[in-house]
VMD Tcl script that draws the C-alpha trace (Angstrom):
set ca {
  {58.01 41.47 85.52}
  {57.39 37.72 84.51}
  {54.82 38.83 82.25}
  {56.90 41.41 80.53}
  {59.90 39.02 79.98}
  {57.49 36.28 78.20}
  {56.25 38.69 75.94}
  {59.82 39.66 75.10}
  {60.17 36.00 74.40}
  {57.27 35.44 72.52}
  {58.14 38.40 70.39}
  {61.66 37.08 69.61}
  {60.53 33.72 68.93}
  {57.90 35.54 66.16}
  {60.66 37.05 64.86}
  {62.82 33.87 64.54}
  {60.07 31.82 63.01}
  {60.67 33.09 59.14}
  {64.57 32.90 59.72}
  {64.10 29.28 61.36}
  {61.89 28.28 57.97}
  {64.51 29.56 55.51}
  {67.14 27.88 57.25}
  {65.35 24.65 56.89}
  {64.77 25.67 53.22}
  {67.83 27.31 52.10}
  {70.41 25.28 50.37}
  {72.26 24.15 46.83}
  {71.19 20.98 44.71}
  {73.48 19.12 46.76}
  {72.15 20.04 50.35}
  {68.28 20.98 50.85}
  {68.76 21.39 54.29}
  {68.38 18.16 55.56}
  {70.72 16.67 58.38}
  {73.00 14.23 57.18}
  {72.77 11.13 59.16}
  {75.81 8.82 58.30}
  {75.85 6.23 60.87}
  {71.89 5.79 61.14}
  {71.87 7.30 64.46}
  {70.06 10.47 65.34}
  {72.39 13.24 65.99}
  {72.79 14.28 69.60}
  {70.93 17.47 70.60}
  {74.04 19.63 70.98}
  {74.77 18.59 67.61}
  {71.49 19.47 66.20}
  {71.78 22.81 67.93}
  {75.25 23.55 66.17}
  {73.69 22.60 62.61}
  {70.64 24.70 63.49}
  {72.39 27.67 64.01}
  {74.50 26.84 61.07}
  {71.66 26.84 58.74}
  {70.27 30.03 60.02}
  {73.45 31.69 59.19}
  {73.30 30.46 55.81}
  {69.88 31.19 55.19}
  {71.09 34.99 56.00}
  {72.49 34.90 52.23}
  {72.03 38.28 50.18}
  {69.29 36.60 48.25}
  {67.29 36.33 51.63}
  {68.59 39.92 52.81}
  {67.97 40.91 49.29}
  {64.20 40.57 49.79}
  {64.40 43.52 52.19}
  {67.48 45.16 50.69}
  {67.36 48.86 50.07}
  {68.82 48.36 46.89}
  {66.17 46.19 45.48}
  {63.30 49.40 45.45}
  {62.65 52.24 43.33}
  {64.13 54.93 45.50}
  {67.20 53.20 45.92}
  {68.03 52.37 42.39}
  {67.25 55.67 41.34}
  {70.52 56.72 43.44}
  {72.59 54.34 41.57}
  {74.50 54.66 38.07}
  {76.25 51.87 36.34}
  {79.74 52.41 34.88}
  {81.04 50.16 32.08}
  {85.05 51.72 32.91}
  {87.50 52.53 30.04}
  {90.47 50.69 31.35}
  {92.86 52.00 28.69}
  {92.12 55.39 30.33}
  {91.45 54.43 34.10}
  {93.33 52.24 35.96}
  {90.50 51.31 38.35}
  {86.86 53.05 39.06}
  {88.68 55.31 41.95}
  {90.59 57.30 38.97}
  {87.35 57.89 37.00}
  {85.62 59.08 40.50}
  {88.87 61.69 41.02}
  {88.10 62.94 37.55}
  {84.62 63.43 38.47}
  {85.65 65.31 41.20}
  {87.38 67.78 39.29}
  {84.99 68.25 36.38}
  {81.76 67.93 38.04}
  {82.50 68.52 41.41}
  {81.40 65.32 42.82}
  {82.88 64.41 46.15}
  {83.91 61.39 47.32}
  {81.97 61.82 50.57}
  {78.64 61.99 48.21}
  {79.01 58.17 47.17}
  {78.41 55.93 49.56}
  {79.00 52.64 48.06}
  {80.73 51.17 44.87}
  {80.21 47.73 43.99}
  {82.16 45.60 40.82}
  {79.94 43.56 38.49}
  {82.42 40.52 38.54}
  {86.42 40.23 38.05}
  {85.72 39.22 34.51}
  {84.34 42.86 33.59}
  {84.77 46.27 34.30}
  {81.28 47.03 35.01}
  {80.62 48.95 38.41}
  {78.06 50.29 40.29}
  {78.09 53.60 42.03}
  {75.58 54.57 44.58}
  {75.23 58.19 45.33}
  {73.88 59.82 48.72}
  {70.49 61.33 46.89}
  {69.40 61.14 43.34}
  {69.87 64.76 42.68}
  {73.64 64.38 42.49}
  {73.57 61.49 40.32}
  {71.44 63.93 37.99}
  {74.40 66.67 38.20}
  {76.67 64.22 37.29}
  {74.38 62.71 34.46}
  {73.85 66.19 33.03}
  {77.44 67.23 33.16}
  {78.46 64.13 31.23}
  {75.35 64.77 28.67}
  {76.85 67.85 27.59}
  {80.47 66.87 27.30}
  {81.43 67.16 23.51}
  {84.60 64.61 23.09}
  {84.96 66.27 19.54}
  {85.97 69.31 21.17}
  {88.86 67.90 22.81}
  {89.96 64.73 20.86}
  {92.78 64.00 23.29}
  {89.86 63.50 26.18}
  {88.09 60.78 23.92}
  {86.81 58.31 26.66}
  {85.00 54.93 26.07}
  {83.62 54.97 29.32}
  {79.83 54.32 29.70}
  {77.41 55.30 32.01}
  {73.86 54.06 32.73}
  {71.33 54.58 35.10}
  {70.28 51.25 37.38}
  {66.69 50.58 36.77}
  {64.19 48.33 38.75}
  {63.12 44.85 36.70}
  {60.12 43.34 37.62}
  {58.78 39.75 36.76}
  {55.21 40.02 35.31}
  {52.79 37.05 35.10}
  {49.36 36.30 36.01}
  {47.88 32.66 36.98}
  {44.90 30.92 35.60}
  {42.73 28.18 37.14}
  {42.76 26.11 33.81}
  {45.39 25.44 30.96}
  {47.16 23.52 28.42}
  {50.24 21.55 28.29}
  {52.40 22.20 25.19}
  {54.25 19.25 23.26}
  {55.73 18.35 20.00}
  {57.45 15.14 19.42}
  {60.13 16.14 17.30}
  {61.22 18.43 19.50}
  {61.00 16.31 22.57}
  {62.74 13.38 20.87}
  {65.16 15.57 19.15}
  {68.77 14.31 18.23}
  {71.76 16.88 19.36}
  {75.08 16.48 17.74}
  {76.67 17.99 20.58}
  {75.87 19.61 24.13}
  {73.70 22.73 24.03}
  {74.46 25.38 27.12}
  {71.51 27.34 28.40}
  {72.07 30.03 30.73}
  {68.41 30.82 32.51}
  {68.58 34.08 33.95}
  {65.54 34.17 36.33}
  {64.28 33.82 39.67}
  {66.33 30.85 40.17}
  {65.23 27.11 40.09}
  {63.62 24.90 42.62}
  {64.60 21.31 42.03}
  {62.74 19.71 44.64}
  {59.96 17.04 44.12}
  {61.85 16.74 40.57}
  {63.14 13.62 39.75}
  {65.04 14.36 36.41}
  {66.71 17.75 37.74}
  {70.12 16.20 37.54}
  {69.41 15.49 33.92}
  {69.28 18.81 33.10}
  {71.54 20.37 35.76}
  {74.90 18.81 35.18}
  {77.06 19.28 38.44}
  {79.04 22.40 38.90}
  {78.84 25.28 36.61}
  {81.69 27.51 35.71}
  {82.63 30.85 37.30}
  {85.15 33.58 37.18}
  {88.34 32.23 39.05}
  {88.37 35.46 41.49}
  {84.96 34.06 43.18}
  {87.21 31.67 44.78}
  {85.34 32.04 48.56}
  {81.93 31.33 46.40}
  {81.56 27.39 46.85}
  {81.17 25.66 43.39}
  {77.32 25.12 42.37}
  {75.16 24.00 39.71}
  {74.17 27.81 39.62}
  {74.97 31.00 41.22}
  {72.97 34.02 42.54}
  {73.73 37.45 40.96}
  {70.44 39.47 42.68}
  {73.39 41.15 44.63}
  {76.42 41.21 42.15}
  {79.05 42.48 44.66}
  {78.00 39.39 46.90}
  {77.80 36.40 44.20}
  {76.90 33.52 45.73}
  {75.75 29.58 45.43}
  {72.03 30.19 46.79}
  {70.45 29.79 43.26}
  {67.25 28.19 44.96}
  {63.72 29.85 43.35}
  {61.33 31.53 46.28}
  {59.21 32.95 43.57}
  {58.33 30.23 41.00}
  {58.92 31.93 37.80}
  {62.22 30.66 36.91}
  {61.29 26.97 38.11}
  {58.41 27.17 35.69}
  {60.85 28.38 33.03}
  {63.25 25.60 33.70}
  {60.56 22.78 33.52}
  {59.24 24.16 30.57}
  {62.33 23.97 28.53}
  {63.33 20.55 29.49}
  {60.05 18.60 30.03}
  {59.35 15.47 28.20}
  {62.78 16.25 26.44}
  {64.77 13.07 26.08}
  {68.44 14.30 24.90}
  {71.34 14.23 27.40}
  {72.87 16.85 25.48}
  {71.14 19.77 27.04}
  {72.51 21.62 29.83}
  {70.54 24.37 31.85}
  {72.73 26.67 34.24}
  {70.37 29.17 36.25}
  {71.80 32.18 37.29}
  {69.43 34.18 39.84}
  {68.59 37.80 38.97}
  {65.20 38.36 40.81}
  {64.71 37.95 44.37}
  {61.32 35.94 45.94}
  {59.10 39.13 45.27}
  {60.40 39.28 41.53}
  {62.36 42.12 41.64}
  {65.93 42.57 40.17}
  {67.98 45.12 38.58}
  {69.35 45.92 35.16}
  {73.06 46.00 37.16}
  {72.26 42.18 38.00}
  {71.23 41.55 34.58}
  {74.24 42.90 32.58}
  {76.43 40.80 35.16}
  {74.82 37.89 34.55}
  {74.61 38.28 30.88}
  {78.69 38.54 30.72}
  {78.89 35.47 33.10}
  {77.06 33.41 30.51}
  {79.00 34.80 27.49}
  {82.35 34.25 29.34}
  {81.40 30.57 30.19}
  {80.23 28.76 27.12}
  {76.68 30.23 26.86}
  {74.83 28.65 23.52}
  {71.57 30.60 24.58}
  {70.99 33.13 27.16}
  {66.96 32.63 28.31}
  {66.06 36.01 29.51}
  {62.17 36.01 30.24}
  {62.19 39.43 31.68}
  {63.44 43.14 30.79}
  {63.10 46.57 31.86}
  {61.12 49.09 30.62}
  {62.82 52.55 29.00}
  {61.96 55.25 26.24}
  {63.90 55.51 23.14}
  {65.99 58.35 23.96}
  {67.09 56.18 27.06}
  {68.38 53.11 25.15}
  {71.80 52.19 27.03}
  {74.85 51.76 25.17}
  {76.15 49.21 27.77}
  {73.20 47.06 26.99}
  {73.90 47.21 23.47}
  {77.88 46.39 24.24}
  {76.63 43.08 26.21}
  {74.34 42.08 22.95}
  {77.38 42.46 20.54}
  {79.66 40.65 22.28}
  {76.79 37.69 22.65}
  {76.92 38.15 18.73}
  {80.37 37.81 18.39}
  {80.44 34.93 20.62}
  {77.66 33.20 18.83}
  {75.24 33.58 21.94}
  {71.43 33.87 21.14}
  {69.71 35.97 23.49}
  {65.84 34.76 23.87}
  {63.40 37.40 25.73}
  {60.18 38.14 26.30}
  {58.41 41.08 24.11}
  {56.58 42.30 27.60}
  {52.93 42.09 28.68}
  {51.93 45.63 28.62}
  {50.02 45.03 25.03}
  {51.87 47.94 23.32}
  {52.61 48.04 19.78}
  {56.20 49.25 19.20}
  {55.57 50.64 15.91}
  {52.70 52.70 16.90}
  {53.50 53.85 20.61}
  {56.94 55.41 19.66}
  {56.75 57.94 22.38}
  {55.78 54.95 25.32}
  {58.28 53.10 27.08}
  {59.42 49.91 25.41}
  {60.89 46.74 26.93}
  {64.53 45.98 26.61}
  {66.52 44.02 25.59}
  {63.44 42.64 23.45}
  {63.11 45.76 21.51}
  {66.72 44.91 20.21}
  {65.80 42.02 18.24}
  {67.11 42.08 14.66}
  {68.09 45.71 15.14}
  {71.51 47.44 13.76}
  {73.40 49.23 16.27}
  {76.57 51.10 16.22}
  {79.68 48.83 16.88}
  {82.86 49.72 18.63}
  {84.55 50.37 15.26}
  {81.96 53.00 14.59}
  {80.15 50.55 11.94}
  {76.64 49.09 12.04}
  {75.84 45.64 13.22}
  {72.47 43.83 13.15}
  {71.78 42.04 16.22}
  {70.73 38.91 14.63}
  {71.09 36.88 17.88}
  {68.65 38.55 19.79}
  {65.01 36.80 19.41}
  {62.28 39.41 20.86}
  {59.01 36.74 21.69}
  {55.23 37.50 22.01}
  {52.62 35.54 23.04}
  {49.76 33.88 21.42}
  {46.28 32.62 22.75}
  {44.96 28.89 22.11}
  {43.24 30.29 19.19}
  {46.69 31.05 17.56}
  {45.69 35.06 17.73}
  {47.82 37.32 19.60}
  {47.08 37.51 23.47}
  {45.73 40.78 24.34}
  {48.74 41.17 26.93}
  {51.24 40.75 24.63}
  {53.65 43.42 23.04}
  {53.44 43.62 19.57}
  {55.18 45.20 16.17}
  {57.42 44.58 13.29}
  {60.18 44.21 15.90}
  {58.72 41.17 17.54}
  {60.27 38.51 15.24}
  {58.23 35.16 16.62}
  {55.48 34.13 18.75}
  {53.96 30.93 20.55}
  {51.70 30.09 22.72}
  {51.74 32.12 26.42}
  {48.32 31.85 27.44}
  {47.03 29.35 29.91}
  {50.00 27.24 29.67}
  {50.22 24.42 32.48}
  {53.73 23.84 34.17}
  {55.09 23.40 37.53}
  {56.28 26.00 40.26}
  {57.81 25.49 43.86}
  {58.01 22.21 44.97}
  {56.90 20.44 42.10}
  {53.35 21.98 42.28}
  {51.17 22.34 39.00}
  {50.40 25.74 37.95}
  {48.85 27.33 34.81}
  {50.49 30.74 33.62}
  {50.36 33.76 31.23}
  {52.79 35.92 30.03}
  {55.41 36.52 27.22}
  {57.78 34.92 29.33}
  {56.14 31.84 29.23}
  {56.52 31.78 25.26}
  {60.07 32.64 25.47}
  {61.02 29.54 27.29}
  {59.16 27.39 24.22}
  {61.32 29.29 21.97}
  {64.36 28.60 24.05}
  {63.36 25.00 23.81}
  {63.03 24.73 20.12}
  {66.08 27.07 19.52}
  {68.29 24.40 21.52}
  {67.25 21.55 19.14}
  {68.28 23.57 16.25}
  {71.74 24.81 17.93}
  {71.96 21.30 18.77}
  {72.49 20.36 14.93}
  {75.82 22.25 14.73}
  {78.58 19.42 15.42}
  {81.09 22.16 16.92}
  {80.37 25.40 18.36}
  {83.26 27.16 17.07}
  {82.14 26.38 13.39}
  {78.22 27.09 14.24}
  {77.25 30.15 12.92}
  {73.49 29.64 13.26}
  {71.98 33.42 12.97}
  {68.33 34.19 13.39}
  {67.65 34.46 9.63}
  {68.84 30.71 9.89}
  {66.41 29.71 12.19}
  {63.47 31.73 10.67}
  {64.29 30.33 7.49}
  {64.06 26.82 8.42}
  {60.69 27.48 10.42}
  {59.40 29.36 7.13}
  {60.24 26.48 5.05}
  {58.97 24.04 7.57}
  {61.57 21.46 6.82}
  {63.75 21.32 9.68}
  {63.77 18.66 12.56}
  {61.38 20.85 14.49}
  {59.35 22.32 12.20}
  {57.02 19.45 10.54}
  {53.83 21.56 11.11}
  {54.42 25.39 10.60}
  {51.85 28.19 10.69}
  {51.95 31.72 10.36}
  {50.79 34.65 13.03}
  {48.85 37.15 10.99}
  {47.98 40.30 12.85}
  {47.47 44.30 12.12}
  {49.35 43.03 8.84}
  {52.19 41.32 10.76}
  {53.74 38.09 9.41}
  {55.16 36.34 12.34}
  {56.25 32.81 12.30}
  {55.28 30.54 14.92}
  {56.92 27.55 16.42}
  {55.08 24.28 15.68}
  {53.94 23.48 19.19}
  {50.37 21.92 20.07}
  {48.29 22.41 23.01}
  {46.22 19.83 25.04}
  {43.58 20.53 27.34}
  {44.71 19.35 30.95}
  {41.93 18.98 34.01}
  {41.04 21.74 35.86}
  {43.58 22.12 38.37}
  {43.47 24.11 42.00}
  {45.99 26.97 41.92}
  {47.33 28.97 44.94}
  {46.02 32.70 44.24}
  {46.69 33.96 47.56}
  {50.16 34.87 46.17}
  {51.16 37.86 44.20}
  {53.65 38.35 41.75}
  {54.90 41.87 40.56}
}
mol new
graphics top color blue
foreach p $ca { graphics top sphere $p radius 0.5 }
foreach p [lrange $ca 0 end-1] q [lrange $ca 1 end] { graphics top cylinder $p $q radius 0.2 }
display resetview
């Protein structure tokens, strides 16, 4: 009997070990899991026990649960639909579901979950019992012809939810990127970059507070969410303050954008949309993009994306990008690592939102608007030829080094990585110096054309040394970053990034 009890206790202890570890590491920038010792004395045993269980409770945040949450896997996401509600037609999402029940025989019992993006936008997630119910609804919606019923015109938009994976690889030897003009650039005003990624780990980084400047703005309805330098959108219905990175991708990006920068006029706000396994959803991405647009973003760095066919392009994403354009917000986004030629492989899946770079889309007034605020980024080798893994084509506007690039990951460790996401961070860094030259944001109408033309002319404050990226008759401007070989470093290759 004693052996049985002992084995059960051992099993419970083994199950608690990862929770204990998470409780020790989870927390915000201000509280990194350490027990405060205000009087200089060690807390009493009872107090330590109380604080331990408090930390365990805080560790079980939606992100930690999200690593195993059914909603971050392909089967679950296949049963989810994103809805952008026409609030003139429907008071709330329940009214729309009532409409579905009548028109498409979708019973309320067939819907198992409803989530809201946030209080600022009429964006909702509807989860069905199985994907076949969702297909029945979307097939019905696709056959509805508003032209036959003018009084029934409805601007509600729907889109299948999609799984998004970060994708990068590691190397053992790499190069640092530097440019004195960029690092020492003078800013006329504060530039705010929202980093939509896997979060940020500020441990063992002395200069973190130089760029993460206090608490970030949030929607007023999130009154129960403590103010924080960043927020977690991995599970949008449970937005919280736990933005710490457990993957490493976002931390690499944060340091890449800010490393060696001497200005005090650059602010980074991390919005976490990928969990520790590098998984996220289209819904999380849209919610976080609206958060950035509504709260003063100059640039949204999106070193990730989703894959879709041209026939599956999302009107919801187009509306987000159009609204970003209206608010003078750049969206700098990775072209993707599949090596696809967007011009030739028209029947293959493409990387979104990067494909929208410089494209014209239909606006809400029925006219055409060019998305000049979307910058898609390709990656180069150190010899300035295109990286084999990098997507390319006429819709990729700019390229820079993204192969064998040295940087920092979790707990300040050195690492070397490949990916168009790496190149994207450096485009954001240089674009920030360009936007910083606008003295007042409301009068700053910097567009992609301005940015490219200044680089082309090689006479801007960041373009003292320009060169061109020529591949398959493409003529792409490459930002003036220069590589510097560093010593071979040991990289932890036991960790797999998806």
